[in-house]
C-alpha positions as CSV (number, residue, x, y, z in Angstrom):
1,M,-3.2,2.0,29.4
2,P,-4.3,-1.2,27.7
3,T,-3.4,-1.7,24.0
4,I,-6.1,-0.4,21.7
5,N,-7.2,-3.0,19.2
6,G,-8.7,-2.0,15.9
7,Q,-10.7,1.2,15.7
8,V,-9.4,1.4,12.1
9,S,-5.8,2.4,12.9
10,N,-3.5,4.4,15.1
11,W,-3.3,7.0,12.3
12,Y,-6.7,8.3,13.5
13,D,-6.5,10.1,16.8
14,E,-10.2,10.4,16.4
15,L,-12.4,9.0,13.6
16,P,-13.8,11.7,11.3
17,A,-17.4,12.8,11.2
18,Y,-19.2,11.1,8.3
19,R,-20.1,13.1,5.2
20,P,-23.7,12.7,4.1
21,S,-24.7,9.6,2.1
22,L,-26.0,9.6,-1.4
23,P,-29.3,11.5,-1.2
24,G,-31.1,9.5,-3.8
25,D,-30.6,9.1,-7.6
26,R,-28.4,11.5,-9.4
27,D,-26.5,12.0,-12.6
28,A,-22.8,12.7,-13.0
29,D,-20.2,12.8,-15.7
30,V,-17.8,10.4,-13.8
31,C,-18.7,8.2,-10.8
32,I,-15.8,6.8,-8.8
33,V,-16.4,3.9,-6.5
34,G,-14.1,4.1,-3.4
35,A,-12.7,7.2,-1.6
36,G,-9.2,5.9,-0.9
37,Y,-6.1,7.2,-2.5
38,T,-6.9,5.9,-6.0
39,G,-10.3,7.4,-6.1
40,L,-9.3,10.7,-4.6
41,W,-6.3,11.2,-6.8
42,T,-8.3,10.4,-9.9
43,A,-11.0,12.9,-8.8
44,Y,-8.3,15.5,-8.1
45,Y,-6.6,15.3,-11.5
46,L,-9.9,15.1,-13.4
47,K,-11.3,18.1,-11.7
48,R,-8.0,20.1,-12.1
49,A,-8.0,19.2,-15.8
50,D,-11.6,20.0,-16.4
51,P,-13.4,21.9,-13.7
52,S,-16.7,21.5,-15.5
53,L,-16.9,17.8,-14.9
54,R,-19.5,16.6,-12.5
55,I,-17.7,14.0,-10.4
56,A,-19.3,11.8,-7.7
57,V,-17.4,9.5,-5.4
58,A,-19.3,6.7,-3.6
59,E,-17.7,5.4,-0.4
60,A,-18.9,2.6,1.9
61,R,-17.7,4.1,5.1
62,F,-15.6,7.3,5.1
63,A,-12.7,8.6,2.9
64,G,-9.5,6.8,3.9
65,F,-11.3,4.0,5.8
66,G,-9.4,1.2,3.9
67,A,-5.7,0.7,3.2
68,S,-5.3,4.5,2.6
69,G,-5.8,5.1,6.3
70,R,-4.1,2.0,7.7
71,N,-0.9,1.5,5.7
72,G,2.8,1.8,6.8
73,G,3.2,5.3,5.5
74,W,5.8,4.6,2.8
75,L,5.5,7.1,0.0
76,S,8.0,5.0,-2.1
77,G,8.9,4.3,-5.7
78,L,8.4,0.6,-5.2
79,V,6.9,-1.0,-8.3
80,P,3.5,-2.8,-7.6
81,G,4.4,-5.8,-9.7
82,D,7.1,-8.1,-11.2
83,R,9.4,-6.0,-13.3
84,N,11.0,-9.0,-15.0
85,R,7.6,-10.5,-15.9
86,M,6.3,-7.2,-17.2
87,A,9.4,-6.7,-19.2
88,L,8.9,-10.0,-21.0
89,Q,5.4,-8.9,-21.9
90,H,6.0,-5.2,-22.7
91,G,9.7,-4.7,-23.1
92,R,12.4,-3.5,-20.7
93,D,12.3,0.1,-21.8
94,G,8.7,0.4,-20.9
95,V,9.3,-1.0,-17.4
96,V,12.2,1.3,-16.8
97,A,9.8,4.2,-17.8
98,W,7.3,2.8,-15.3
99,Q,9.9,2.7,-12.5
100,R,11.0,6.3,-13.3
101,A,7.4,7.5,-13.3
102,L,6.9,6.0,-9.8
103,N,10.0,7.6,-8.5
104,D,8.9,10.9,-9.9
105,S,5.4,10.4,-8.3
106,V,7.0,10.5,-4.9
107,D,7.9,14.1,-5.5
108,E,4.5,14.7,-7.2
109,V,2.7,13.8,-4.1
110,I,5.0,16.0,-2.0
111,D,4.5,18.9,-4.3
112,V,0.7,18.5,-4.3
113,A,0.6,18.3,-0.5
114,A,2.6,21.5,-0.3
115,R,0.5,23.3,-2.9
116,E,-2.8,22.3,-1.4
117,G,-1.8,22.8,2.2
118,I,-2.1,19.1,3.2
119,D,0.0,18.5,6.3
120,A,0.8,14.8,6.1
121,G,4.0,14.7,8.1
122,I,6.1,14.2,5.0
123,V,9.8,13.7,5.4
124,K,11.8,12.4,2.4
125,G,14.4,10.3,4.2
126,G,14.5,7.4,1.8
127,T,14.3,3.7,2.8
128,L,16.8,1.7,4.8
129,Q,16.7,-2.0,3.8
130,I,18.5,-4.2,6.3
131,A,19.6,-7.9,6.6
132,R,20.2,-9.6,9.9
133,N,21.7,-13.0,8.8
134,A,23.8,-14.4,6.0
135,A,20.9,-15.6,3.8
136,Q,19.1,-12.2,4.1
137,A,22.4,-10.4,3.3
138,A,22.7,-12.5,0.1
139,R,19.2,-11.5,-1.0
140,L,19.8,-7.9,0.0
141,S,22.9,-7.7,-2.2
142,A,21.0,-9.2,-5.2
143,E,18.1,-6.8,-4.5
144,A,20.4,-3.7,-4.5
145,E,22.0,-4.9,-7.8
146,D,18.5,-5.4,-9.3
147,E,17.5,-1.9,-8.3
148,L,20.5,-0.5,-10.1
149,S,19.8,-2.6,-13.2
150,W,16.4,-1.0,-13.4
151,K,18.0,2.5,-13.4
152,V,17.0,3.3,-9.8
153,D,19.5,6.1,-9.1
154,G,21.0,6.9,-5.7
155,I,21.1,3.3,-4.3
156,A,23.9,3.3,-1.6
157,V,25.2,0.0,-0.2
158,L,26.1,0.5,3.4
159,T,28.5,-1.1,5.8
160,K,27.3,-2.3,9.2
161,A,28.8,0.8,10.8
162,E,27.2,3.1,8.2
163,A,23.8,1.5,8.8
164,A,24.2,1.9,12.6
165,E,25.0,5.6,12.1
166,R,21.4,5.9,10.8
167,I,19.5,3.5,13.1
168,R,21.0,1.1,15.7
169,F,19.1,-2.1,14.9
170,A,20.3,-5.3,16.5
171,N,22.5,-7.8,14.5
172,V,22.5,-6.0,11.2
173,V,25.0,-7.6,8.8
174,A,24.2,-5.7,5.6
175,A,22.1,-2.8,4.4
176,Y,21.4,-0.4,1.6
177,H,19.6,3.0,1.3
178,N,17.1,3.9,-1.4
179,P,16.4,7.6,-1.6
180,H,13.1,7.3,-3.3
181,C,10.8,7.2,-0.3
182,A,9.2,9.6,2.2
183,R,7.7,9.0,5.5
184,I,4.0,10.1,5.7
185,Q,1.1,10.1,8.1
186,P,-1.3,8.1,5.9
187,A,-4.7,9.2,7.3
188,Q,-3.7,12.8,7.2
189,L,-2.9,12.5,3.5
190,A,-6.2,10.7,2.8
191,R,-8.3,13.2,4.8
192,G,-6.4,16.2,3.4
193,L,-6.9,14.9,-0.1
194,A,-10.6,14.3,0.5
195,D,-11.0,17.9,1.8
196,T,-9.1,19.2,-1.2
197,V,-11.2,17.5,-3.9
198,E,-14.4,18.4,-2.1
199,A,-13.3,22.1,-2.2
200,L,-12.7,21.7,-5.9
201,G,-16.4,20.7,-6.3
202,V,-16.3,16.9,-6.2
203,D,-19.2,15.3,-4.4
204,I,-18.1,12.6,-1.9
205,Y,-20.9,10.5,-0.6
206,E,-19.9,8.5,2.5
207,Q,-21.9,5.7,4.2
208,S,-22.9,4.7,0.6
209,P,-21.8,1.1,0.0
210,V,-21.9,0.2,-3.7
211,T,-23.8,-3.1,-4.3
212,A,-23.4,-3.2,-8.1
213,I,-21.3,-1.6,-10.8
214,D,-22.7,-1.7,-14.4
215,A,-21.9,0.2,-17.5
216,G,-23.3,3.7,-16.9
217,R,-24.6,3.0,-13.5
218,V,-23.6,2.6,-9.8
219,T,-26.1,1.2,-7.4
220,T,-26.2,1.8,-3.6
221,P,-28.9,1.3,-1.0
222,H,-29.5,5.0,-1.0
223,G,-29.9,5.5,-4.8
224,T,-28.3,5.1,-8.2
225,V,-25.6,7.3,-9.8
226,T,-25.9,7.4,-13.6
227,A,-22.7,8.3,-15.4
228,P,-21.1,7.6,-18.7
229,M,-17.8,6.9,-16.9
230,V,-17.7,4.6,-13.9
231,L,-14.3,3.9,-12.3
232,R,-13.7,1.2,-9.7
233,A,-11.1,2.1,-7.0
234,T,-12.0,-0.5,-4.3
235,E,-8.6,-2.3,-3.9
236,G,-8.8,-4.8,-1.0
237,F,-12.6,-4.6,-0.8
238,T,-13.1,-5.6,-4.5
239,A,-14.1,-9.1,-3.7
240,R,-17.3,-7.8,-2.1
241,L,-18.6,-6.8,-5.5
242,P,-20.7,-9.2,-7.6
243,G,-18.6,-11.2,-10.1
244,L,-15.3,-10.1,-8.6
245,R,-14.8,-12.5,-5.7
246,R,-11.7,-14.0,-7.3
247,R,-10.3,-11.0,-9.2
248,W,-8.0,-9.9,-6.4
249,L,-7.1,-11.5,-3.2
250,P,-7.5,-9.3,0.0
251,M,-4.2,-9.9,1.7
252,N,-4.2,-9.0,5.4
253,S,-1.4,-6.9,6.8
254,S,-1.1,-5.9,10.5
255,M,0.6,-3.2,12.4
256,I,1.4,-2.0,16.0
257,A,2.5,1.4,17.3
258,T,4.3,2.1,20.5
259,E,3.6,4.8,22.9
260,P,5.6,8.0,22.2
261,I,9.3,7.4,22.9
262,S,11.4,9.8,25.0
263,D,14.2,11.9,23.5
264,D,16.8,10.1,25.6
265,L,15.7,6.7,24.2
266,W,15.7,8.1,20.7
267,D,19.3,9.2,21.2
268,S,20.2,5.5,21.8
269,I,18.3,4.4,18.7
270,G,19.1,7.2,16.2
271,W,16.6,7.3,13.3
272,R,17.1,11.1,13.0
273,G,16.6,10.9,9.2
274,R,13.1,9.5,9.5
275,E,13.9,6.8,7.0
276,T,11.3,4.1,6.4
277,V,12.8,0.7,7.2
278,G,12.3,-2.8,5.9
279,D,14.1,-6.1,6.2
280,A,15.0,-9.0,3.9
281,A,13.2,-11.8,5.8
282,H,10.5,-13.7,4.0
283,G,8.1,-12.7,6.7
284,F,9.4,-9.2,6.3
285,F,8.6,-6.2,8.5
286,Y,8.1,-2.5,7.5
287,A,8.5,0.4,9.9
288,Q,8.6,4.1,10.4
289,R,9.3,6.7,13.1
290,T,6.0,8.5,13.3
291,V,5.3,12.2,13.4
292,D,4.5,12.0,17.1
293,N,7.7,10.0,17.8
294,R,6.3,6.5,18.1
295,I,7.6,3.4,16.2
296,A,5.0,1.9,13.9
297,I,5.9,-1.5,12.6
298,G,3.9,-4.0,10.4
299,G,4.1,-7.4,8.9
300,R,2.1,-10.5,8.1
301,S,0.3,-12.6,10.8
302,V,-3.0,-13.8,9.6
303,P,-2.4,-13.2,5.9
304,Y,-5.8,-14.2,4.5
305,R,-9.3,-14.9,5.8
306,Y,-11.3,-17.7,4.2
307,A,-13.5,-16.7,1.2
308,S,-11.9,-13.3,0.9
309,R,-13.4,-12.0,4.1
310,T,-12.0,-8.7,5.5
311,D,-11.5,-7.5,9.0
312,V,-13.9,-5.7,11.3
313,D,-12.7,-2.1,11.6
314,G,-9.1,-3.2,11.8
315,R,-9.3,-5.5,14.8
316,V,-6.6,-8.2,15.0
317,P,-6.1,-11.3,17.1
318,D,-4.2,-10.7,20.3
319,A,-1.6,-13.1,19.1
320,T,-0.8,-10.8,16.2
321,I,0.0,-7.9,18.5
322,T,2.2,-10.3,20.5
323,Y,4.0,-11.5,17.3
324,L,4.7,-8.0,16.0
325,T,5.9,-6.9,19.5
326,E,8.4,-9.7,19.4
327,V,9.5,-8.7,15.9
328,L,10.0,-5.1,17.2
329,H,11.9,-6.1,20.3
330,G,14.1,-8.5,18.3
331,A,15.1,-5.6,16.0
332,L,15.2,-2.9,18.6
333,P,15.7,-4.3,22.1
334,Q,16.2,-0.7,23.3
335,V,12.4,-0.3,23.3
336,R,11.4,-3.4,25.3
337,D,10.0,-1.3,28.2
338,V,8.0,1.0,25.9
339,P,4.3,0.0,25.9
340,I,2.4,-1.0,22.8
341,A,-0.3,1.6,22.3
342,H,-2.3,0.2,19.3
343,G,-2.7,-2.8,17.1
344,W,-4.7,-2.9,13.8
345,C,-4.8,-4.4,10.4
346,G,-6.2,-3.8,6.9
347,V,-6.3,-5.5,3.5
348,L,-4.3,-4.9,0.4
349,A,-5.2,-6.3,-3.0
350,V,-3.0,-9.0,-4.6
351,P,-3.6,-10.0,-8.3
352,R,-2.8,-13.6,-9.1
353,D,0.3,-12.6,-11.0
354,W,1.3,-10.0,-8.3
355,S,1.1,-7.1,-10.8
356,A,-1.2,-4.1,-10.6
357,G,-3.1,-2.6,-13.5
358,V,-5.0,0.4,-14.8
359,A,-7.6,0.2,-17.5
360,L,-10.6,1.9,-19.2
361,D,-13.0,0.2,-21.6
362,K,-14.1,3.1,-23.9
363,A,-17.0,1.0,-25.2
364,T,-18.6,0.6,-21.8
365,G,-17.1,3.5,-19.9
366,L,-16.0,1.1,-17.1
367,G,-12.5,1.6,-15.7
368,W,-10.5,0.5,-12.7
369,A,-7.1,0.7,-11.1
370,G,-5.5,-1.3,-8.3
371,G,-3.9,-4.6,-7.2
372,Y,-1.0,-2.7,-5.7
373,V,0.4,-5.7,-3.7
374,G,1.2,-3.4,-0.8
375,H,3.1,-0.9,-2.8
376,G,0.2,1.5,-3.4
377,V,0.8,4.8,-1.6
378,T,2.7,6.3,-4.5
379,A,1.3,4.0,-7.2
380,T,-2.2,5.3,-6.5
381,N,-1.1,8.8,-7.5
382,L,0.3,7.5,-10.8
383,A,-2.8,5.5,-11.3
384,G,-5.0,8.5,-10.7
385,R,-3.2,10.6,-13.2
386,T,-3.3,7.8,-15.7
387,L,-7.0,7.2,-15.3
388,A,-7.6,10.9,-15.7
389,D,-5.8,10.9,-19.0
390,L,-7.7,7.8,-20.1
391,V,-11.1,9.3,-19.2
392,L,-10.2,12.6,-21.0
393,D,-9.0,10.6,-24.0
394,Q,-5.6,12.2,-23.8
395,K,-2.7,10.1,-25.1
396,S,0.3,10.8,-22.8
397,P,3.5,9.1,-21.6
398,L,1.5,7.8,-18.7
399,T,-1.1,6.0,-20.9
400,E,1.8,4.2,-22.6
401,L,3.2,2.6,-19.4
402,P,3.1,-1.2,-19.3
403,W,0.6,-1.5,-16.5
404,V,-2.1,0.2,-18.6
405,G,-4.5,-2.5,-19.8
406,H,-2.7,-5.2,-17.9
407,Q,-5.1,-8.0,-17.0
408,S,-4.3,-10.6,-14.3
409,P,-5.8,-14.1,-14.2
410,N,-8.4,-14.8,-11.4
411,W,-7.4,-16.6,-8.2
412,E,-8.4,-20.2,-7.6
413,P,-11.7,-21.0,-6.0
414,E,-12.0,-21.9,-2.3
415,P,-10.7,-23.9,-0.5
416,L,-7.7,-23.8,-2.8
417,R,-7.2,-20.1,-2.4
418,W,-7.1,-20.3,1.4
419,L,-5.0,-23.4,1.5
420,G,-2.5,-22.0,-0.9
421,V,-2.0,-18.7,0.9
422,R,-1.9,-20.2,4.3
423,S,0.6,-22.8,3.2
424,M,2.8,-20.2,1.5
425,Y,3.2,-18.1,4.6
426,L,3.7,-21.1,6.8
427,A,6.5,-22.1,4.4
428,Y,8.0,-18.6,4.7
429,K,8.0,-18.8,8.5
430,V,9.8,-22.2,8.3
431,A,12.3,-20.6,5.8
432,D,13.0,-17.7,8.1
433,W,13.5,-20.1,11.0
434,H,16.1,-22.1,9.0
435,E,18.0,-19.0,7.9
436,A,18.1,-17.5,11.4
437,R,20.0,-20.6,12.5
438,G,22.9,-20.0,10.2
439,R,22.0,-21.0,6.7
440,S,24.1,-18.9,4.3
441,S,21.7,-18.9,1.4
442,T,17.9,-18.7,0.8
443,S,16.0,-21.7,2.2
444,P,14.7,-24.0,-0.6
445,V,11.4,-24.0,1.3
446,A,11.0,-20.3,0.4
447,V,12.0,-20.9,-3.2
448,V,9.3,-23.5,-3.6
449,A,6.8,-21.3,-1.9
450,D,7.6,-18.4,-4.3
451,K,7.1,-20.7,-7.3
452,I,3.8,-22.1,-6.1
453,A,2.5,-18.6,-5.3
454,G,3.7,-17.1,-8.6
455,R,5.5,-14.3,-6.7
456,P,8.3,-12.3,-8.2
């Protein structure tokens, strides 16, 4: 069978039938733009808190079409931002509270899925972070110490033998395990959540692309929704909206999935705990063992398209599939004879300071959440609960977290934006090349690239 390219993602065995579009002008109490995780979680918690609210969700394609239906399936406690930078602005205790809230949100999503009967293939096996050369090992050691300094409990530094007992990756020299992560099937979570909020009485209008967001009004080609509260949850597609081209950069991330792997081959690999896996390379990969026993692995290939353009239904260059296949075979040579079934991509939103935010302007009724820098599967749940508290004017521990009200500067205009991002990732490739050839510490090329990009 030839490799499928695009068609949104491998997480969809078949694309869902569209819900009806907006049937003309209507009024609501809250209008949410975007039916991904952020919008759906916000609708869920608002409707649970106040069933009388009239909530409308406007979605350009279908619920879960964006990053929510294409991501790597890490329900993790990873912070969508720079903890040290946020601590300088808001205090260390606030950032520790943010980290703990994200860790708790992993279990919150698991609990909601169980309560609402959403089968999203959830297994809480934690994350295995691996290093495959000396420079990566040095970064991994510092990373583990950093996690402990932010009060992330349960971090376990592993020997090479202990790492191999979990998964037999090639050439692993160091590893640690973080328990605050669960493997999920992303599209099943998005679709189940959409069905759940619809059953609660939320109106989801698909095939209704929003062309303008104004105070009290959302405009689509099919009509206008008038509402005192308008919440933007558009993540990587934000740049399409008027006046927001430079607000967040739509960073491209790509994935491949193998055909299902035989039990005998799994015995040679391990991976019985269904851990998610990442490595410490600059051009890092992220992976999971899927519900149907494939390996899904992702990374960067074409990180950014000029003028903040996005993909066409997840289609990727053939060279990207080849590149990710090489990454997979380098890490797990056992699967060299397993065909690649699917390749796809999607965009994630990156603020200029690499830190997400949640906000609501009470004067205008305009709110938003996002900029998750690729760590959004869990953060969207926390953002949704936080937005719900803000809309309902309820002061809570969530509304005191440091990302509430956080504003990031805009990105540079083109062509500086394109040149900067492309140069940054070229530098990371060069740095990984140097380190793979025996360098014992982080390549200075990567250090310079981090400083130019403003990355944590």
